[in-house]
C-alpha positions, 0 to 999 in steps of 0.5 A: 403376210404380204408385203403390203400388209407388212407395211401397214402393220409396221406403220400401225406399230410406229403410230401406236408407239408414238401415241403411247409416249405422247399419251403418257406425257399428256396425262402426266402433265394434264395437257391435250395432244395435238394430233396430225394426220397427213394424206396425199392431198390434205392435212388435218390437225386436232387438239384432243383431250384424252381424259374427257375424250373430246376434240377441243379444236380442229382445222384442215385443208378440207375446210372451204375458207382454208382451201379457198386461200391456198393454191394447193392443199398438199404442200408446206404452205397449206400445212403452215396455214392449218397449223396457224388456224388450229393454234388460234382455235386452241387458244380460243378454247383455252389451251396453251400447251399441248403434246405433239402427236405426229402419228407414224409420220417422220418429223419433217416436211409438212408435219414440221411446217405445221408444228412450227406454224402452231408454235409461232401462233402461240401454242407451246409443246 
């Protein structure tokens, strides 16, 4: 296995491990999960109901109205904007509590900024 393939496999294992714990918690407590994906240029968040298999709310820096209000789409300020927006949309959909799914990413930087903004906007996890 090449070094690149090994890194990808490790990242997938980390994500599956985190997602397994989050799914168990969300199914046990009957709450959707807030899934966060971070790329080099954008950040995405969506509230997913795993029991029904539907997305209840979503937000990202790709959206025109979010992108227009930001100077850059790959920094903490952008993550805070997305966190606030996804929390507002989740509240409209009737979701108050979620399980936080950070994927394979460490809980710091943009991921933490998004989570803190979602908490401030009224989402609890």
